[in-house]
N, C-alpha and C positions, 0 to 999 in steps of 0.2 A: 462555392459561395451559396449560402442559404439566405434568401431574402424573405422578409416579412415573417420572421420567426414568431411562433405563437407562444405566449406564456400567460399566466394569470396576473391580472391587474386588480389591486384593491380599490374599492369605491367607498366614498362617504356613505354612512348608514342612511342618509336622507334619500338615497336612490331606491331603497327597498331591497337591494341586493348587496352582498358583501364584496363579491368579486365578479369580474368579467374577463373572458378570453380576448386577447387582442394581439395584433401584429406590432411588435415592439422594436425590431432591429434586424441587423445582418450579422451572420457568423461565418467566418472563413475557416475551413479545415484544410490543412496542407500536410503532406507527409510522404512516406515511401514504404514500400513493402518489397523486400529482396529475399529471394530464395536461391540457395546455392547447393548443388549436389556434385560430389567428386568421388571418382573411383580411385582410391589411393593405391590399391594393389589388386591385381587380377591375374592369377595363375591357375593352373589346373586344380590345385588343392586349396590355395589361399585366396581369400577375397576380403578386401577391406574397403568399405564405403562410408562416406560421411556426408551429412546434409544439414543445412541450417536455414532458419528463417528469421529475418530481422525486420522489424517494422518501427515506424515512428509516426505519430500523429500530433499535430499542434493545432489546437482550437483557439481562435481569437475572436473576441467580440468587437467587430469593426465599428458598428454604429448602433445607437439607441435612438428611438423616437423621442422627440421633445416632450410629448405627452407622458411617456413612461418615466422619463427623468423627473418630471414634476411629481408623479405619484410616489417616487422613491423618497421624497422629502417627508412624507407622512408615515413612512414605515416605522415600526417600533425599533429604536436604536439601542436597546439594551443589549448586553453581551450575548444573551441567548438567541437574539434575532438578527443582530447586525451582520452575521455571516451570510444570511440570505440576501441582504441588500448588496453586499460587496460582490456577489456572483455577477451582478450586472454592472460591470465597470469597463468602459471603452478602453481598448488597448490591451486588456488582459483576457486570459482564457476563463471558461466556465468552471474549470477544475483548479483554479488558483486557490492557494492556502493563505489565510489571513490570521493574524494573531497579534497579541500585544508585545511590546518590547520590555524586557526586564533587566535590571542591573544586579539582581541577586536578592539575598535575604538580609534584612536589617539586623546587625548583631545585637542591638539593644532590645527591640521588640519581638524579634523572631518572625516578623511579617515580611512577605515578599514585596519588593519595591519595583514599581513599573515606571515607564516614561510616557508622558502625554505626547500628543502629536507635535507639540511645541518644544519637546525635549525637557520638560519639567518633571521632577521626581514626584511620585504619588503612590499611595497604597490603595487607591480607588481604581477599580477596573471599569472602564467605559468603552462602549462600542464605538465611539467616535475616535478612539485612539488606536484602532486596529490598523495594521500596516500589512503590505504584501510581503509574504515570507517565501514564496516560491510556487512551483506548480507540481501537483501530484501526478500529472501525466509524465511518464518517463521519457527521456530522449531516445532510449533504445529499449525495445522489448523483444527478446529473442529466445529461440529454442535451438538446441544443437543435439544431433543424434549421430552415433557412430556404431557400425556393426562390423565385427570381425568373425569370419567363418573359416573353418578348416574341416574339410570333409563334411560329415554330418553334424558337426558341432558349430554353433554360432552363439556369439555374445553381443548383445545390444545394450548400449548405455545412453540415457537421455539426460540432458542438462537444460537448465532454464537461467536466463540472464535478464535482470531488470536494472537499468542504470540511468541516472540523470534526474530523477524526480525527488520530491521531498514528501515526508509523511510525519504524522504526529505519533510520538511514542506513548501510546495509551498505557502501557505497563508502567512506565516511569511516572506519568501524570497521576494515574489512579491508584497505584500501589505504593507510591512513595510520597508524593506531594499531597494528594487528597485522600489518604488512606482512612479507613475506619478502624478505630482502636478496638472495636468489638469483634474483629476478625483477625486472622493471622496477619502478622506484620512482616514486611520485607526487612531482612536484617540490614540492608543498606541504609534504612532509616535510622537505625541505632548508631551507625557509623557516621553518617553524613547529615543527619537531621539536627535541627536546632534544639538544644537542651537547656541552655542557661545563657544569661547575659554575657556577651563577649564572644560567643561562638561564631566562627566564620563557616556557616553551614551552606550546603547545597539546597536543602529542603527546609521549608518553614516549620514553625512549631505546630504541634498537634493539640487539638482540643475541640470540645463541642461547639464553641462559639466562633471558631475560625471559619471564614468564608472560603469556599472552594476556589481554587485557582483555575481560571479559564485558559485555553490554549495560548501559549506565548512562545517566543523564539527559543527559550531554553528546551522546550519539549518538541520542537519541530526540527528534524534532522534530514540529512541526505539519505535517500532510500535506495541504496544499491544492494542487490541481492544476486547471489550465485548459488544455485542448488542443483543437486543430482536427484532427478525425479524418479528414475527407475533403472533397474538392471534386469535384463531378461536373458536367461541362459537356456538354450534349446538344443536337444540332440535328436536327430532323425536316424533311426536304425537303418542299416543297409537293406536294400531291396531283397538280397539273397535270403536274409534272415526272415523278413516279413512274409515272403512267399511261402517259406516253410511253415510259418505259423498260420497260413491261410489268410493273410492280410495284404491289402494293397499298400498301406502306409501305417507306420507306428512311430510316434515321437513322444518325448517327455520334456517338459519345460518347467522352469521356476521363475517367478517374478518377485522382485523386491522393490518396494516403493519408498519414497522419502528417505533416501540414503543419508544425505547431509544437506545442511542449510547454513550458508554464511550470509550475514547481513550487517550493514553499517548501523542498523538499529537493533539494540539488544531487546528483542521482544520476549514476552513470556509466552511460551507455546505449550499446549497440552493440558490446560487446566479445565476448560469447559468441554473440550473434546480431546480424548487421549491421543497423544502423539507417540507413534510407535512404528517400527519397521516391520511390516507384515509380509511374511513369505507366502506365496501361493504356488501350489504344485498342480500341474495339468498334464494329463495323459490323453493323447489323441490317437485314434486309430480308425482306419477305413478298411472295410471288408470288400 
């Protein structure tokens, strides 16, 4: 439990200062961290070991000071700023994800239709209509490694697991819903975007006068990831051979990274930074 958490509080301009730091509330962090190591096989020549680490952390804002609750009433409630206010909501975590609710694209106008907090249909996006869509903090965050060796040859494989959180699909939102026609266009827009009156489309019509869509429940998905981070193959030459070469030890190894990546969110990977499997070869020797 963290008492008297510090954060920035906005002040009326009549004070002469825009902000002040203050103790505003209490945050409780609960969770676990589990490490497991198992020797699955251990003979004279064969060895097989596995180890994993799994952790969970849940952050909850337990209490806010009455003074800070009062200052929140004067924050800018536009779509661009409302998410900052909603971070401070009793009973939810500081990593909670908020967004609008949408019922789809209007077949007549091609505009996206949202729901207000009262359940009324609207094409206007208001920060007051944002709702809780989940927590970006995963329920399980884990790594798993296994190593198999026979004589001087060993193979190690590393995996990563993220399960139970939610995340915004920026690829879908920015490359399909809010795309710019002056750049390359995702072919999914041609297939599922609004083109003419009567279309039952996934994405709204495109044009220079169309307002950008802010995060909503259509673009926030479960964020479950399973990936293979690395494969390391190593061979240590027999001591009889290394002694003949005048060495104490000689080994050669190769490392491959980012082997595969499975996710419930179809992200676009490798545009701003190239995505590739890079092999590394290492030769080690001791004289």
